[in-house]
N, C-alpha and C positions, 0 to 999 in steps of 0.2 A: 712485409713480404707479400707478393702477389698470391692470390688464391688460384690454384690450377683449375682449368675448365676447358671445354670444347666449344667452339664458336661456329654456327651455321649462319651464313650471310643471307640465305633465302633465295639465292640465285642458282647456286650449284649444289649437287648432292653431297660433295665432300665437305668435311669439317676440318678445322685447324685448331691446333693447340694454342691456348691463350692463357694469359694471366689476368686476374681482376683486381682492380684497386678502386678505392672509394675516394672521390675527390669532393671536398666540402668547401663551399664558399660562403659569403655573408648571407646571401639570399637563396642560394641554390646548392644542390648536391647532385652528383652524377656517378654512374658506374663506368669506370674507364676500362676499356677492353684493349689489352696489349698483346702484341705478338710474343709468343712464348720464347722464340729463338733470339730476337734482337731487341726486344723490349719497346719497339716503336708502337705508338698508339694507332689502333685500327679504327676505332670509333668510340664514342661515349653515348651512354643513354641517360637521359634525365631521370633522377631518382623518383620523381613524381609520376613518370610514365611507366615504370616498371610494374609488371605483374607476373605471377607464376602461373604455369600451365601444368596439366596433369603429366606426371612422369612415373618412372619405376620407383621401387622402394630404394631408400637411401640415395635419391637423386633429386635435384632441384633444376627445373627447367624455367628459364626466365625469358620473357618477351617484353616488348615495349611498344606503347602507342606511338604511331608515326613511323614505324619501321616496316620493312617488307614482311609480308604475312608469314613467311617461313623462317624469318630471322630468330635464332634462338641462341641462348647461352646455356650450356648444360654443365652443372656442377655435380660431381659424384663423390660419395663417401660422407659418412655422418659428420666427420670433423670439418670438412670443407663447407658442407651445407650449414652447419652451426655457425661457422665464421661469417658466412654471407649474411645469414639472418641477424646475427649480432651487429654486423656492420651497417645493415639497412633496416633500421627499426620501422620505417614507414612500410616496407615490404611485409614485415611480420604482421603489422596492423592489418594490411590489406588481406593477407592470408587468413587471418582470423575472421575478418568480415566476410570473406568469400565462403569459408567453412560454415559460418552461421547462415549465410544466404542459401547454401546448398542444403543445409539441414532443414531450413524453413520450406524450401521448395519440395524436398523429399516428404516432409510432413504434410504439406498442402496436397501433394500428389496422392499420398496414401489416404488422406481423408476424402479426396475426390473419388478415388477408386472405390473406397468403402461405400461412399454415397451412391455410386453407380451400381455397385453390386447389390446394395440394399434396395435401391429403386427396382432393379431387375427381379430380385428374389421376393421382394415384399410389395413394392409399389405397383408393378405391372400386374400381378395376380389380383390385387385389390381393385385396380382400375379396370381389369377385364370384365368384371360383372357389370360395369357401368358402360364401357365402350361397346359391348355386344349389342346394345339396343340402338346404337348409332349405325350399325351395319345394315344396308338395305337387304331385305329378305332375298331378292334375286341374286345378289352377290353371295349370300350364304349358301343358297341352293347350288350355285356354280362351284363354290368352294367344296361343298359336300360331295359333289360328283368327282372332283379331282381327288379328294382324300379317299373316297370309296374305291377308285381305280387303283390308287397307290396301295391301299390295304389289300386289295385282291392280289396285287403283284407280290406284296410282302409274304402273303400266305402261299405263294407258288401257284396261284390259279391263273395260269396264262390265258385261259379262255373265259375268265370272269367267274363269278359265283354261279354254281349250278343250282338253279331254283328247283326245289322239291316238286312243286306242282305249279307249272307255268300257266295253268288255266285260271284267269282271274275270276271266272264265274263258277268255279267248283265250290261245293258246299263248304269245304275247309277255308278257302280264301275269302269267300263272302262272309263267313263267320268272323274271320280275323279282321277284315276291313271294317265290318259293322262294330266290333269291339273297339278298334282304334279310333274311329270316328266318335263313338260315344265317349271314349276317354278324353278326347280332345275338346269336347263340347264345353263351351263356357270358359275355356282357357285364354281366349283372345290371341291364340297363335296364328301367325300369318301363313303357316306352312300346311300343305296337304300331305298327310302321312303316306309313306311308301314302305309298307312292311313286307319283308321277304323272308320266307323260311328256306334256308339253303343247306346244302349238304356239306358237312364238315365233321371231322373227327374231334374237333375241339369243342367242349361244352361251354359255349359262351353266347352272349348277345350284345349288340352294339347299337348305339344311337349316334348317328353322324349328323353334322351340321345340315340344316335344310330340310329335315323331316324323314330322312332315310333311316330305317330300323332293320337290322339283320338279327334273325333268331336261328341259331345253328342247330342242325338236326341232332347232334350229340346231346345237346341240352334238352331238346324236346323228348328224346328217348329216356332221359333221366326224370322228367317230370311225371309224377305218378297221379296227380290230381289236377283238376281245373284251377284250384287255388294257386298251385305252384306256377303253372303256365301263365295264368292271368296276372299273378303278382309280379312276375318278371317283366311281362309285356307292358303292363301299366307303368311300372317303374321306368322302363326305357322310353315310353311315350312322355313321361314326366321330364326326362332330360331334354326331349325335343321341345316341349312346351316352354321350358325355362331357358332354352338355348344354351344348355351347358356345353355342347359340343363346340360351338363357336367360341364360347368363353374359354374353354380349354386350349383351343388353337391359338387365341390371342395370347393367353398366359404362357404357352409353350414356345410360341414364336417370339415373344418378347418385343425387342426393338424392331425386328423385321416386320412384325405385324403393324407396329405404329408407323413405320416408314410406308408400309403399304397403304394405310389410311391416308397419309399425306399425299402420296402419289396417285392414289385412286387404283392401285394394283391389288385388288382382292379377288382376282380371277383364279387364284390357286398357284400362280407360277412362283412368287416369291415367298408367300406366307405358308402355303401348305407343302412346299418342297421338302421331301423326306419325312413328313409327319404321318404318311400312311403306315409305315412300319411301327413308329413309336406309339401310335394310338391303340395298337393291338394290345399292349400291356400297360397302357397308361391308366392312371386312376383319376376319377373325378375327385374334387375336393370333398372334405367331410360335409361342408355345408351343402354342396351340390347333391350328395347322396341322401342327406336328410330331407332336402326339398323334393327329390324324386320319390323317396319313400312316402312322404306326406301326400304327394300327388296320387300315388297308388292307393293310399288309404281313402282319399276323397272319391276316387273312382269306385272303390269297394263299397262306399257309402251309397252308391247308386246301383250296384250290381252285387249279387250274392256270392262273393268270394272273400276269403280271409287274406289280407295283405301279408300276414306272417308266413304264407306259403313261399314267398320269396326267400325268407331265411331258411326254410326247410330245404329248398332246392339248392341254395348256396352251400349249406352244410353237407348235403349229399355229394355235391361236386368235390368237396374237400376230402372225401374218402377214396378218390381215384388216385392214380399214380402221380409221381412227382411232376412229370412233364405236363400232364393235363392240368394239375393245379397251377403250374406256372403260367400257362396260357389261357386259363379258363376264367369263368365268372368269379371264382373265389379270388383271383388275383386282381381283376379289375373292379370288383365290388367287394372289398374285404368285409367280412362278417365279424362284428364285435359283440360282446354279451350286451352292452348298452343298446346297440342297434336292434338286436333280437328282441329285447324287452320293449323297446319303443314301438316296434312293429306289432308286438302282441297287444299293447295298450291301444294302438290306433285301430286294431281290428275289433276290439271290445266295444268301440263306439258306434258300430254299424247299426242301423235301424233294422227292424224285423220285417218280414214280408217282402223281401227283395226277390227279383227274378235273377236266376243264375246267368252268368255271361254267355254260356253256350248250352245248347240242348245236348242231350245224350248222343244224338246222331252227329251233331257238329263236332263234339269232343272226340268221338270215335274217328271221324274223318280227319281231324287235325293230327291225332296220333299216328294215323296211317299214311299221311300225305308224303312222307319221305321213305316209305317202304318199311320192311321189317327192320327192327333195331339191329344196328351193326352192318346192315347191307350196304354195299358200295353205291 
């Protein structure tokens, strides 16, 4: 008895009711497609050319090599599907092979995806510390300018950062510039520091690619001693010297940064796009923080300040409100007990007889350069 099915010839959208029979010969076998009304043969498909295509549940869709692309035989119902599969053992074998092939493809794709994710999450950050030294300093400076502009926009500063003291020859700015140059001495950094103390209600400090450092007035207001101010500033200079900002951008941008290397597009268009906002609350890696802390301690070995002042200031920021903590130095430079202890130990190795980083007059000028605490 013929098996009921629907036949699509691949030329017209309509299908017709047919019956399927299996014809076996000495060397060949074929699926015979018969008109359901009069039993006349419409066509026959060689059994070796048959294959199944994806269909609905309890449905078997058959196609054949050498036929029109849209030619299909559709068998519905578990019983009819089972009869066809029992009649065509070669088709069953092909279905099993296809299922195995799809499973292998899925497994391979899953492994490939896992490898890509692993490379992105682990490989790119590991490579970033090596790739950063291949970036020409001029490119990094240009990139830092772009990120700085984006960061200002993200903070809602449409007119840019408002510099507390725009006079580069003021007592406060000359003292800060002298400190930065002394801190960078012997580091081999290709960059000239550009340290700006700017007005902001957020107690934070940033080191951007290319040598730009921002110290926010709210953080300066919280600094009670030279040790605290110098510790944070030396730490940020350490990020510049080790090029941690560029390393972070490569790690964050991932494959986009790598494509930028290949295409020579490191002007900030593809790599830094959107990073101005994320860098505000992004954290450097633990290794980067340890390197910057160690750098601050080395600077303290040449100047009379205690690097643990950095930890004291971070801890004081943590006493502020939730919003300030989320956007402040505590978020971008998380303080752990191990880090505090390490800073204490680094400070104990300082030699005696050092000159303080700032004179009393300079420190007074620095504290006053943004006006009274809390003033707009």
